[in-house]
C-alpha positions, 0 to 999 in steps of 0.5 A: 322745034319749029313743029312745037311752035307751030302747034302753039301759035296755031292753038292760040289762034284758035283760042285753044288754051288746052291744045296749046299746052300740049308740047309745054314742059311742066315747069315753064315760065312765060315773060310778056314784055311791052315797051321794055316792062314785064307785063305778066309772067308765070312759073308752071304750066297750071299758071300759064294755063290760068293766064291764058284762060283769062286773057281770052275774053279780051279779044273777040278774034286774035291772030298771031303770024310767024314771020322769020323763024331763026333757030339758036342752039336749044332756042327759037327766035320768031319774028311775030305779026299780031293782029287781034279786035278788043272785045270789050272796053279796057281800063288802059283805054282800049275800046270794044271793037278796035283793032290792033296790029302789032309786030314783036318777037317771041323767044321759045327755048326747049327742055326734054322735047318741050317748050321750057320758056317763052318770052313774048317782047313787043 
């Protein structure tokens, strides 16, 4: 489990979408929840790839750092520190060059030796 999560986050930090998907189950489900609201979700590896590619343009740099890593059966709960630099002015009011420092958690579920569900919560 840990090696799959480490590989996924390392590829995320390098902005390498194809490498992010190496350990992903074909029927993966993804959700991003911010302030209790689901603001992005996908079903299947093709939708996750599309979302990941679209998000590349949002930040000129980004980095997730794993804090605590806890295994709960077939699930891993990971505390995440996130730092990013906004690439251009965004409709939500974020400005080009603005630095974001956020903390949250990611929950990973596994099936058939691959990541089958990712829920990011901030």
